[in-house]
Wavefront OBJ file of the C-alpha trace (Angstrom):
o trace
v 106.855 54.372 61.092
v 108.227 55.769 58.463
v 110.434 52.673 57.976
v 107.803 50.069 58.658
v 105.187 51.082 56.088
v 102.969 47.991 56.203
v 103.128 48.211 60.232
v 102.415 51.860 59.708
v 99.266 51.392 57.419
v 97.957 48.828 59.909
v 98.325 51.510 62.511
v 96.062 54.064 60.184
v 93.083 50.801 59.987
v 92.912 50.486 63.568
v 93.032 54.331 63.856
v 89.640 54.225 62.250
v 87.914 51.756 65.513
v 87.035 52.562 68.721
v 90.114 51.617 71.452
v 89.685 48.353 72.834
v 89.986 47.903 76.262
v 92.901 45.831 77.102
v 93.676 44.573 80.729
v 97.596 44.863 81.152
v 99.200 42.041 83.698
v 101.647 43.473 85.730
v 103.098 46.304 84.165
v 105.753 46.668 86.845
v 108.845 47.360 84.066
v 109.006 50.380 82.069
v 108.961 49.446 78.669
v 105.674 47.159 79.178
v 103.994 49.912 80.973
v 105.378 52.189 78.334
v 104.020 50.439 75.569
v 100.561 50.292 76.950
v 100.378 53.908 77.815
v 101.598 55.035 74.300
v 99.062 52.706 72.777
v 97.019 54.543 74.812
v 98.237 57.878 73.462
v 97.543 56.567 69.768
v 94.055 56.327 70.459
v 94.160 52.195 69.789
v 93.834 51.059 73.425
v 92.117 51.484 76.841
v 94.409 50.002 79.379
v 93.411 48.788 82.194
v 96.424 47.943 84.552
v 96.579 45.174 86.341
v 99.127 44.436 89.077
v 100.533 46.038 92.856
v 99.846 49.535 92.731
v 103.435 50.562 93.504
v 105.494 48.385 91.040
v 103.307 50.144 88.332
v 103.848 53.740 89.345
v 108.067 52.582 89.986
v 107.413 51.626 86.857
v 105.606 54.723 85.278
v 108.258 57.035 87.043
v 111.346 54.790 85.578
v 110.114 55.425 82.340
v 108.615 59.165 82.893
v 104.963 57.899 81.516
v 101.617 59.485 82.803
v 99.816 56.571 83.897
v 97.106 59.424 85.825
v 94.300 58.840 83.929
v 94.100 55.135 83.896
v 92.293 52.593 85.749
v 94.377 50.468 88.199
v 93.267 46.762 89.645
v 95.154 46.338 92.363
v 96.443 42.570 92.820
v 99.293 41.119 94.227
v 102.933 40.879 92.842
v 102.804 36.709 91.934
v 102.182 36.769 88.172
v 99.714 33.734 88.847
v 97.712 36.135 90.367
v 97.595 39.039 88.282
v 97.539 36.609 85.800
v 94.010 35.682 87.240
v 92.945 38.762 87.765
v 93.164 40.011 84.274
v 91.335 37.335 83.303
v 89.252 37.274 85.097
v 88.448 41.031 84.090
v 88.049 39.754 80.135
v 85.473 37.479 81.334
v 83.176 39.904 83.234
v 83.269 42.269 79.789
v 85.023 44.483 81.584
v 88.605 43.355 78.794
v 88.287 42.867 75.346
v 92.257 41.823 75.196
v 95.286 41.021 77.418
v 98.596 41.994 77.523
v 101.702 40.552 78.263
v 103.971 42.435 81.405
v 106.790 41.686 82.890
v 105.674 37.993 83.275
v 107.346 35.062 81.463
v 104.434 33.900 78.505
v 103.854 29.883 80.324
v 102.708 31.546 83.479
v 100.486 34.387 81.298
v 98.845 31.130 79.289
v 97.959 28.890 81.902
v 95.597 31.302 83.628
v 94.035 31.440 80.029
v 94.234 27.482 79.610
v 92.516 27.445 82.728
v 89.353 29.483 81.942
v 86.721 29.881 80.538
v 88.046 32.163 77.642
v 89.395 28.516 76.464
v 87.484 27.660 72.725
v 87.669 24.573 70.306
v 90.540 26.637 68.532
v 93.701 25.841 69.338
v 95.804 28.849 70.542
v 98.967 30.180 68.057
v 101.209 32.768 68.271
v 100.900 35.074 64.789
v 103.524 37.187 64.488
v 103.577 40.338 61.659
v 106.766 41.350 60.594
v 107.582 44.445 58.392
v 110.945 44.043 56.859
v 112.118 47.113 55.094
v 112.376 46.893 51.289
v 110.350 44.110 51.527
v 106.925 44.928 49.223
v 104.221 43.237 51.685
v 104.120 42.344 55.592
v 105.133 38.880 56.176
v 102.887 36.868 58.801
v 104.644 33.738 61.051
v 103.473 31.501 63.209
v 103.948 30.173 65.354
v 107.187 31.476 67.296
v 105.733 31.366 70.852
v 103.144 29.393 71.477
v 103.328 25.037 70.026
v 106.625 23.838 70.448
v 105.941 20.623 67.926
v 102.659 20.807 66.311
v 101.674 17.341 64.801
v 99.089 17.914 61.584
v 95.833 18.811 63.312
v 97.534 21.454 65.760
v 99.420 22.924 62.452
v 95.663 23.090 60.762
v 94.685 25.350 63.563
v 97.689 27.743 63.302
v 97.094 27.563 59.925
v 93.591 28.956 59.842
v 94.812 31.674 62.776
v 97.447 33.051 60.811
v 94.694 33.167 57.890
v 92.312 34.752 60.377
v 94.652 37.557 61.043
v 95.376 37.822 57.665
v 92.109 39.021 56.564
v 92.217 41.231 59.500
v 94.637 43.402 58.506
v 92.640 43.757 54.512
v 94.511 41.249 52.595
v 91.493 39.085 51.328
v 92.904 35.523 50.602
v 95.902 35.063 51.831
v 98.533 32.896 50.135
v 99.654 30.119 52.927
v 103.407 28.630 52.799
v 103.889 25.592 54.471
v 107.185 26.242 54.880
v 110.284 22.860 55.227
v 114.140 22.313 53.695
v 112.971 21.008 50.211
v 110.169 21.639 48.340
v 109.028 17.754 47.502
v 107.992 15.201 50.274
v 110.685 13.158 51.952
v 109.082 10.746 55.031
v 113.059 11.377 56.344
v 111.608 14.926 56.617
v 108.688 14.763 58.714
v 107.730 18.690 57.861
v 107.682 17.357 54.335
v 104.883 14.819 55.282
v 103.368 17.244 57.530
v 102.428 19.844 54.657
v 101.976 17.119 51.819
v 98.732 16.599 54.342
v 97.972 20.226 55.075
v 97.925 21.526 51.403
v 95.213 18.123 50.888
v 93.194 19.276 53.593
v 93.091 22.942 52.883
v 92.216 21.749 48.776
v 89.028 19.881 50.320
v 87.994 22.958 51.704
v 89.485 22.730 55.786
v 91.082 26.328 55.551
v 88.450 28.734 55.452
v 89.689 31.504 53.109
v 93.429 30.888 51.882
v 95.588 29.537 49.418
v 97.314 26.605 50.946
v 100.917 24.973 49.409
v 103.617 23.354 50.495
v 106.612 21.998 51.313
v 108.101 24.918 50.572
v 112.013 26.097 51.669
v 111.740 29.573 52.530
v 113.360 31.151 49.025
v 110.258 28.796 46.723
v 107.869 30.684 49.464
v 109.547 34.348 48.939
v 111.326 34.304 45.005
v 109.430 34.391 42.482
v 112.727 33.509 40.259
v 114.059 31.019 42.776
v 110.666 29.223 42.335
v 110.919 29.840 38.344
v 114.981 28.817 38.322
v 113.313 25.777 40.596
v 110.798 24.655 38.084
v 108.227 24.610 41.050
v 104.410 26.613 39.710
v 102.125 28.066 42.479
v 100.120 30.398 43.288
v 101.996 31.043 46.482
v 105.468 30.319 45.148
v 106.896 33.576 45.392
v 104.396 35.525 46.674
v 103.295 34.154 50.201
v 101.524 36.509 52.778
v 101.674 33.624 55.271
v 104.498 31.688 56.195
v 103.819 28.717 58.268
v 106.845 27.383 60.196
v 107.742 23.496 61.112
v 107.867 23.858 64.531
v 108.181 26.389 67.485
v 112.068 26.858 67.236
v 112.393 27.550 63.589
v 109.281 30.350 63.839
v 111.105 31.993 66.488
v 114.608 31.502 64.639
v 112.874 33.432 61.565
v 111.741 36.078 62.861
v 114.339 37.041 64.807
v 116.525 36.464 62.191
v 114.865 39.525 60.339
v 114.708 41.323 63.592
v 118.172 41.322 64.538
v 119.642 41.425 60.819
v 117.003 42.453 58.537
v 116.893 45.905 60.919
v 113.076 44.732 60.788
v 109.925 45.329 62.992
v 107.360 42.853 64.166
v 104.336 42.565 66.233
v 102.219 39.502 67.362
v 99.557 38.324 69.163
v 98.041 35.070 70.536
v 94.710 33.176 68.375
v 92.338 31.341 69.637
v 90.801 32.431 72.888
v 88.168 34.358 73.250
v 89.948 37.377 73.554
v 93.224 37.502 71.432
v 96.551 38.416 73.674
v 98.707 41.018 72.630
v 102.387 38.574 73.257
v 105.328 40.566 72.816
v 109.229 39.550 73.785
v 110.387 41.421 77.044
v 112.817 42.428 74.853
v 110.036 43.906 71.897
v 110.045 47.913 71.616
v 107.811 50.268 72.111
v 106.510 50.248 68.950
v 106.193 46.926 68.767
v 103.766 46.647 71.245
v 101.668 49.446 70.205
v 101.591 48.120 66.153
v 100.698 44.485 68.392
v 97.925 46.985 70.099
v 96.667 47.355 66.265
v 96.758 43.703 65.390
v 94.802 42.918 68.289
v 92.236 45.761 67.669
v 91.713 44.923 64.001
v 91.321 41.590 64.957
v 88.568 42.181 67.902
v 86.930 44.121 65.327
v 86.758 41.945 62.388
v 85.673 39.137 64.933
v 83.025 41.336 65.801
v 81.716 41.714 62.231
v 81.862 38.356 61.763
v 79.353 37.636 64.478
v 76.787 40.431 63.631
v 76.757 39.048 59.703
v 76.261 35.524 61.028
v 79.300 34.124 59.749
v 80.144 30.456 60.585
v 82.593 29.331 62.435
v 83.778 31.954 64.660
v 86.068 30.841 67.064
v 85.708 33.593 70.183
v 81.915 31.914 70.602
v 83.116 28.077 70.585
v 84.087 27.464 73.966
v 85.710 24.658 75.684
v 87.767 21.924 73.734
v 90.974 20.764 73.449
v 94.790 23.098 74.408
v 97.985 23.519 73.864
v 100.519 23.899 76.700
v 102.486 27.604 76.403
v 106.296 26.915 75.944
v 108.689 27.735 78.652
l 1 2 3 4 5 6 7 8 9 10 11 12 13 14 15 16 17 18 19 20 21 22 23 24 25 26 27 28 29 30 31 32 33 34 35 36 37 38 39 40 41 42 43 44 45 46 47 48 49 50 51 52 53 54 55 56 57 58 59 60 61 62 63 64 65 66 67 68 69 70 71 72 73 74 75 76 77 78 79 80 81 82 83 84 85 86 87 88 89 90 91 92 93 94 95 96 97 98 99 100 101 102 103 104 105 106 107 108 109 110 111 112 113 114 115 116 117 118 119 120 121 122 123 124 125 126 127 128 129 130 131 132 133 134 135 136 137 138 139 140 141 142 143 144 145 146 147 148 149 150 151 152 153 154 155 156 157 158 159 160 161 162 163 164 165 166 167 168 169 170 171 172 173 174 175 176 177 178 179 180 181 182 183 184 185 186 187 188 189 190 191 192 193 194 195 196 197 198 199 200 201 202 203 204 205 206 207 208 209 210 211 212 213 214 215 216 217 218 219 220 221 222 223 224 225 226 227 228 229 230 231 232 233 234 235 236 237 238 239 240 241 242 243 244 245 246 247 248 249 250 251 252 253 254 255 256 257 258 259 260 261 262 263 264 265 266 267 268 269 270 271 272 273 274 275 276 277 278 279 280 281 282 283 284 285 286 287 288 289 290 291 292 293 294 295 296 297 298 299 300 301 302 303 304 305 306 307 308 309 310 311 312 313 314 315 316 317 318 319 320 321 322 323 324 325 326 327
Protein backbone atom coordinates (compact mmCIF):
# COMPACT_ATOMS: atom_id res chain seq x y z
CA UNK A 1 0.00 0.00 0.00
CA UNK A 2 3.04 2.33 0.10
CA UNK A 3 2.36 3.22 -3.51
CA UNK A 4 -1.20 4.22 -2.65
CA UNK A 5 -1.04 6.49 0.44
CA UNK A 6 -4.66 7.64 0.18
CA UNK A 7 -6.02 4.10 0.25
CA UNK A 8 -3.53 3.25 3.00
CA UNK A 9 -4.98 6.07 5.10
CA UNK A 10 -8.49 4.70 4.54
CA UNK A 11 -7.35 1.24 5.63
CA UNK A 12 -5.72 2.68 8.73
CA UNK A 13 -8.92 4.53 9.67
CA UNK A 14 -11.06 1.43 9.08
CA UNK A 15 -8.96 -0.66 11.46
CA UNK A 16 -10.15 1.54 14.34
CA UNK A 17 -13.57 -0.16 14.12
CA UNK A 18 -14.76 -3.72 14.76
CA UNK A 19 -14.88 -5.80 11.58
CA UNK A 20 -17.90 -5.74 9.31
CA UNK A 21 -19.88 -8.94 8.79
CA UNK A 22 -20.07 -9.41 5.03
CA UNK A 23 -22.03 -11.93 2.96
CA UNK A 24 -19.75 -12.85 0.05
CA UNK A 25 -21.83 -14.00 -2.90
CA UNK A 26 -20.41 -16.94 -4.88
CA UNK A 27 -16.72 -16.75 -3.92
CA UNK A 28 -15.97 -19.65 -6.26
CA UNK A 29 -13.13 -17.89 -8.10
CA UNK A 30 -9.75 -17.55 -6.43
CA UNK A 31 -9.39 -13.74 -6.70
CA UNK A 32 -12.87 -13.06 -5.33
CA UNK A 33 -12.28 -15.45 -2.45
CA UNK A 34 -8.75 -14.15 -1.78
CA UNK A 35 -10.06 -10.59 -1.47
CA UNK A 36 -12.50 -11.63 1.25
CA UNK A 37 -9.91 -13.77 3.04
CA UNK A 38 -7.28 -11.01 2.98
CA UNK A 39 -9.81 -8.43 4.18
CA UNK A 40 -10.61 -10.77 7.06
CA UNK A 41 -6.92 -11.24 7.81
CA UNK A 42 -6.57 -7.44 7.89
CA UNK A 43 -9.29 -7.25 10.53
CA UNK A 44 -11.75 -5.42 8.29
CA UNK A 45 -14.47 -8.02 7.74
CA UNK A 46 -15.94 -11.25 9.04
CA UNK A 47 -16.88 -13.04 5.81
CA UNK A 48 -19.82 -15.36 5.44
CA UNK A 49 -19.17 -17.32 2.25
CA UNK A 50 -22.38 -17.94 0.33
CA UNK A 51 -22.29 -20.62 -2.34
CA UNK A 52 -21.64 -24.29 -3.01
CA UNK A 53 -19.18 -25.67 -0.49
CA UNK A 54 -17.30 -27.68 -3.11
CA UNK A 55 -16.83 -24.67 -5.40
CA UNK A 56 -15.63 -22.50 -2.53
CA UNK A 57 -13.19 -25.18 -1.43
CA UNK A 58 -11.87 -25.47 -4.99
CA UNK A 59 -11.29 -21.71 -5.17
CA UNK A 60 -9.49 -21.86 -1.83
CA UNK A 61 -7.14 -24.56 -3.14
CA UNK A 62 -6.52 -22.64 -6.37
CA UNK A 63 -5.65 -19.47 -4.48
CA UNK A 64 -3.97 -21.12 -1.48
CA UNK A 65 -6.52 -19.42 0.82
CA UNK A 66 -7.23 -20.70 4.32
CA UNK A 67 -10.98 -20.77 4.87
CA UNK A 68 -10.98 -23.23 7.76
CA UNK A 69 -12.26 -20.61 10.24
CA UNK A 70 -14.83 -19.01 7.93
CA UNK A 71 -18.56 -19.66 7.94
CA UNK A 72 -20.06 -21.10 4.77
CA UNK A 73 -23.75 -20.86 3.93
CA UNK A 74 -24.39 -23.66 1.49
CA UNK A 75 -26.54 -22.87 -1.54
CA UNK A 76 -26.67 -23.86 -5.22
CA UNK A 77 -24.06 -22.49 -7.64
CA UNK A 78 -26.82 -20.65 -9.54
CA UNK A 79 -26.20 -16.88 -9.17
CA UNK A 80 -29.81 -15.96 -8.47
CA UNK A 81 -30.08 -18.41 -5.61
CA UNK A 82 -26.75 -17.33 -4.11
CA UNK A 83 -27.63 -13.65 -4.35
CA UNK A 84 -31.00 -14.25 -2.71
CA UNK A 85 -29.39 -16.22 0.12
CA UNK A 86 -26.93 -13.39 0.77
CA UNK A 87 -29.70 -10.78 0.74
CA UNK A 88 -31.65 -12.83 3.26
CA UNK A 89 -28.62 -12.85 5.57
CA UNK A 90 -28.64 -9.04 5.50
CA UNK A 91 -32.38 -8.81 6.06
CA UNK A 92 -32.07 -11.16 9.04
CA UNK A 93 -29.35 -8.96 10.54
CA UNK A 94 -26.67 -11.62 10.23
CA UNK A 95 -24.69 -9.60 7.67
CA UNK A 96 -24.04 -5.86 7.44
CA UNK A 97 -22.87 -5.71 3.83
CA UNK A 98 -22.75 -7.67 0.59
CA UNK A 99 -19.67 -8.51 -1.48
CA UNK A 100 -19.86 -9.51 -5.13
CA UNK A 101 -18.05 -12.70 -6.03
CA UNK A 102 -18.11 -14.68 -9.28
CA UNK A 103 -21.40 -13.40 -10.69
CA UNK A 104 -22.49 -10.52 -12.90
CA UNK A 105 -23.39 -7.20 -11.34
CA UNK A 106 -26.96 -7.30 -12.61
CA UNK A 107 -27.52 -10.74 -11.04
CA UNK A 108 -26.61 -9.41 -7.62
CA UNK A 109 -28.35 -6.07 -8.00
CA UNK A 110 -31.64 -7.60 -9.13
CA UNK A 111 -31.80 -9.58 -5.90
CA UNK A 112 -31.24 -6.38 -3.92
CA UNK A 113 -33.84 -4.44 -5.92
CA UNK A 114 -36.46 -7.12 -5.35
CA UNK A 115 -35.92 -7.16 -1.59
CA UNK A 116 -36.41 -5.14 1.55
CA UNK A 117 -32.90 -3.75 1.11
CA UNK A 118 -34.26 -1.08 -1.23
CA UNK A 119 -34.57 2.44 0.15
CA UNK A 120 -35.86 5.81 -1.00
CA UNK A 121 -32.36 6.60 -2.25
CA UNK A 122 -31.39 5.58 -5.74
CA UNK A 123 -28.46 3.19 -5.75
CA UNK A 124 -25.17 4.24 -7.33
CA UNK A 125 -21.60 3.05 -7.54
CA UNK A 126 -18.97 5.22 -5.86
CA UNK A 127 -15.24 4.77 -6.51
CA UNK A 128 -12.29 6.10 -4.56
CA UNK A 129 -9.28 6.32 -6.86
CA UNK A 130 -5.68 6.69 -5.67
CA UNK A 131 -3.47 7.98 -8.50
CA UNK A 132 0.26 7.85 -7.72
CA UNK A 133 1.57 11.38 -7.29
CA UNK A 134 -1.85 13.04 -7.13
CA UNK A 135 -2.26 15.01 -3.90
CA UNK A 136 -5.67 13.66 -2.84
CA UNK A 137 -8.00 10.74 -3.46
CA UNK A 138 -10.56 11.23 -6.21
CA UNK A 139 -14.12 10.01 -5.82
CA UNK A 140 -15.80 9.12 -9.11
CA UNK A 141 -19.45 8.25 -9.71
CA UNK A 142 -21.28 6.57 -11.37
CA UNK A 143 -19.21 4.01 -13.28
CA UNK A 144 -21.26 0.83 -12.90
CA UNK A 145 -24.97 1.14 -12.12
CA UNK A 146 -26.88 4.05 -13.70
CA UNK A 147 -26.72 3.94 -17.49
CA UNK A 148 -28.05 7.36 -18.48
CA UNK A 149 -29.13 9.15 -15.28
CA UNK A 150 -31.48 12.12 -15.44
CA UNK A 151 -31.20 15.10 -13.10
CA UNK A 152 -33.14 13.40 -10.30
CA UNK A 153 -30.93 10.31 -10.50
CA UNK A 154 -27.79 12.46 -10.59
CA UNK A 155 -28.93 14.22 -7.43
CA UNK A 156 -28.93 10.86 -5.66
CA UNK A 157 -25.58 9.98 -7.24
CA UNK A 158 -24.12 13.22 -5.90
CA UNK A 159 -25.46 12.68 -2.38
CA UNK A 160 -24.23 9.09 -2.23
CA UNK A 161 -20.76 10.24 -3.28
CA UNK A 162 -20.80 13.04 -0.71
CA UNK A 163 -21.83 10.60 2.02
CA UNK A 164 -18.86 8.35 1.21
CA UNK A 165 -16.49 11.32 1.01
CA UNK A 166 -17.52 12.36 4.51
CA UNK A 167 -17.15 8.78 5.76
CA UNK A 168 -13.48 8.76 4.67
CA UNK A 169 -12.78 12.07 6.36
CA UNK A 170 -13.49 14.77 3.76
CA UNK A 171 -15.59 17.12 5.86
CA UNK A 172 -17.05 19.32 3.11
CA UNK A 173 -16.26 17.69 -0.23
CA UNK A 174 -15.99 19.75 -3.40
CA UNK A 175 -18.11 18.19 -6.14
CA UNK A 176 -17.43 18.82 -9.83
CA UNK A 177 -20.23 18.09 -12.32
CA UNK A 178 -18.34 16.97 -15.39
CA UNK A 179 -19.01 17.71 -19.02
CA UNK A 180 -16.88 18.51 -22.08
CA UNK A 181 -17.17 22.29 -21.64
CA UNK A 182 -17.74 24.86 -18.91
CA UNK A 183 -20.60 26.76 -20.54
CA UNK A 184 -24.20 25.65 -20.68
CA UNK A 185 -25.12 24.53 -24.17
CA UNK A 186 -28.53 22.96 -24.96
CA UNK A 187 -26.78 20.77 -27.54
CA UNK A 188 -24.68 19.24 -24.75
CA UNK A 189 -27.26 17.79 -22.33
CA UNK A 190 -24.76 17.16 -19.56
CA UNK A 191 -24.12 20.91 -19.29
CA UNK A 192 -27.84 21.55 -18.86
CA UNK A 193 -28.07 18.84 -16.19
CA UNK A 194 -25.05 20.28 -14.39
CA UNK A 195 -26.54 23.77 -14.33
CA UNK A 196 -29.79 22.42 -12.87
CA UNK A 197 -27.95 20.34 -10.27
CA UNK A 198 -25.88 23.34 -9.25
CA UNK A 199 -29.04 25.36 -8.63
CA UNK A 200 -30.63 22.51 -6.66
CA UNK A 201 -27.48 22.30 -4.54
CA UNK A 202 -27.49 26.05 -3.93
CA UNK A 203 -31.05 25.72 -2.61
CA UNK A 204 -29.97 23.05 -0.14
CA UNK A 205 -30.75 19.99 -2.24
CA UNK A 206 -27.35 18.43 -1.49
CA UNK A 207 -26.28 18.05 2.11
CA UNK A 208 -22.74 18.77 3.25
CA UNK A 209 -20.92 19.67 0.03
CA UNK A 210 -19.94 22.44 -2.38
CA UNK A 211 -21.29 21.59 -5.84
CA UNK A 212 -20.37 23.35 -9.08
CA UNK A 213 -20.30 22.81 -12.81
CA UNK A 214 -20.42 22.15 -15.63
CA UNK A 215 -16.68 21.64 -15.69
CA UNK A 216 -14.40 19.94 -18.16
CA UNK A 217 -12.01 17.54 -16.44
CA UNK A 218 -9.02 19.89 -16.62
CA UNK A 219 -10.97 22.65 -14.87
CA UNK A 220 -12.06 20.25 -12.12
CA UNK A 221 -8.53 19.02 -11.40
CA UNK A 222 -6.11 21.82 -12.31
CA UNK A 223 -6.08 25.24 -10.65
CA UNK A 224 -3.72 26.37 -13.39
CA UNK A 225 -6.17 25.37 -16.13
CA UNK A 226 -9.01 27.07 -14.26
CA UNK A 227 -6.96 30.26 -13.94
CA UNK A 228 -5.98 30.28 -17.61
CA UNK A 229 -9.63 29.83 -18.63
CA UNK A 230 -10.84 32.43 -16.15
CA UNK A 231 -13.02 30.03 -14.16
CA UNK A 232 -13.52 31.18 -10.58
CA UNK A 233 -15.03 28.61 -8.25
CA UNK A 234 -14.39 26.96 -4.90
CA UNK A 235 -14.44 23.66 -6.77
CA UNK A 236 -12.34 24.46 -9.85
CA UNK A 237 -8.94 22.80 -9.60
CA UNK A 238 -9.75 21.37 -6.17
CA UNK A 239 -12.49 18.81 -6.79
CA UNK A 240 -12.73 15.86 -4.44
CA UNK A 241 -15.69 14.29 -6.22
CA UNK A 242 -16.12 13.89 -9.99
CA UNK A 243 -19.68 13.23 -11.16
CA UNK A 244 -19.64 11.75 -14.66
CA UNK A 245 -22.40 12.59 -17.16
CA UNK A 246 -23.22 8.90 -17.58
CA UNK A 247 -22.04 5.37 -16.92
CA UNK A 248 -19.88 5.14 -20.05
CA UNK A 249 -17.85 8.26 -19.32
CA UNK A 250 -17.50 7.33 -15.66
CA UNK A 251 -16.30 3.85 -16.57
CA UNK A 252 -13.82 5.21 -19.13
CA UNK A 253 -12.49 7.71 -16.59
CA UNK A 254 -11.94 5.09 -13.93
CA UNK A 255 -10.32 2.51 -16.19
CA UNK A 256 -8.11 5.10 -17.89
CA UNK A 257 -6.75 6.03 -14.47
CA UNK A 258 -6.12 2.40 -13.52
CA UNK A 259 -4.57 1.19 -16.77
CA UNK A 260 -2.58 4.24 -17.85
CA UNK A 261 -1.81 6.15 -14.64
CA UNK A 262 -1.30 2.95 -12.59
CA UNK A 263 -3.99 4.00 -10.14
CA UNK A 264 -5.74 1.69 -7.70
CA UNK A 265 -9.44 1.99 -7.03
CA UNK A 266 -11.90 0.84 -4.40
CA UNK A 267 -15.63 0.92 -4.93
CA UNK A 268 -18.95 0.25 -3.25
CA UNK A 269 -22.62 0.67 -4.13
CA UNK A 270 -24.59 2.97 -1.84
CA UNK A 271 -28.29 3.66 -1.59
CA UNK A 272 -29.45 0.30 -0.22
CA UNK A 273 -29.86 -0.51 3.46
CA UNK A 274 -26.41 -2.09 3.36
CA UNK A 275 -23.35 -1.19 1.27
CA UNK A 276 -22.45 -3.51 -1.57
CA UNK A 277 -18.78 -4.16 -2.21
CA UNK A 278 -18.82 -4.21 -5.99
CA UNK A 279 -15.52 -4.70 -7.77
CA UNK A 280 -14.74 -5.80 -11.29
CA UNK A 281 -13.93 -9.44 -11.86
CA UNK A 282 -10.53 -8.14 -12.99
CA UNK A 283 -10.00 -6.13 -9.80
CA UNK A 284 -6.92 -6.84 -7.69
CA UNK A 285 -6.98 -8.24 -4.20
CA UNK A 286 -5.77 -4.81 -3.02
CA UNK A 287 -8.84 -3.22 -4.57
CA UNK A 288 -11.13 -5.71 -2.84
CA UNK A 289 -9.49 -5.11 0.54
CA UNK A 290 -9.73 -1.31 0.15
CA UNK A 291 -13.36 -1.64 -0.95
CA UNK A 292 -14.05 -3.58 2.25
CA UNK A 293 -12.50 -0.71 4.21
CA UNK A 294 -14.83 1.75 2.47
CA UNK A 295 -17.86 -0.34 3.37
CA UNK A 296 -16.72 -0.55 6.99
CA UNK A 297 -16.15 3.21 7.32
CA UNK A 298 -19.44 4.01 5.62
CA UNK A 299 -21.45 1.60 7.76
CA UNK A 300 -19.97 2.95 10.98
CA UNK A 301 -20.66 6.51 9.76
CA UNK A 302 -24.33 5.60 9.22
CA UNK A 303 -24.47 4.05 12.69
CA UNK A 304 -23.06 7.23 14.22
CA UNK A 305 -25.56 9.35 12.29
CA UNK A 306 -28.43 7.18 13.47
CA UNK A 307 -27.35 7.41 17.10
CA UNK A 308 -27.02 11.19 16.76
CA UNK A 309 -30.49 11.45 15.24
CA UNK A 310 -29.20 13.06 12.07
CA UNK A 311 -31.89 13.43 9.37
CA UNK A 312 -32.14 11.50 6.12
CA UNK A 313 -30.08 8.48 7.05
CA UNK A 314 -31.07 6.66 3.90
CA UNK A 315 -30.30 3.23 5.30
CA UNK A 316 -33.53 3.68 7.26
CA UNK A 317 -35.65 4.82 4.31
CA UNK A 318 -37.21 1.63 3.00
CA UNK A 319 -38.93 1.38 -0.36
CA UNK A 320 -39.14 3.86 -3.22
CA UNK A 321 -37.64 4.13 -6.70
CA UNK A 322 -34.68 2.18 -7.89
CA UNK A 323 -32.70 1.76 -11.07
CA UNK A 324 -32.18 -1.26 -13.22
CA UNK A 325 -28.51 -2.25 -13.12
CA UNK A 326 -26.32 -2.18 -16.20
CA UNK A 327 -25.36 -5.51 -17.67
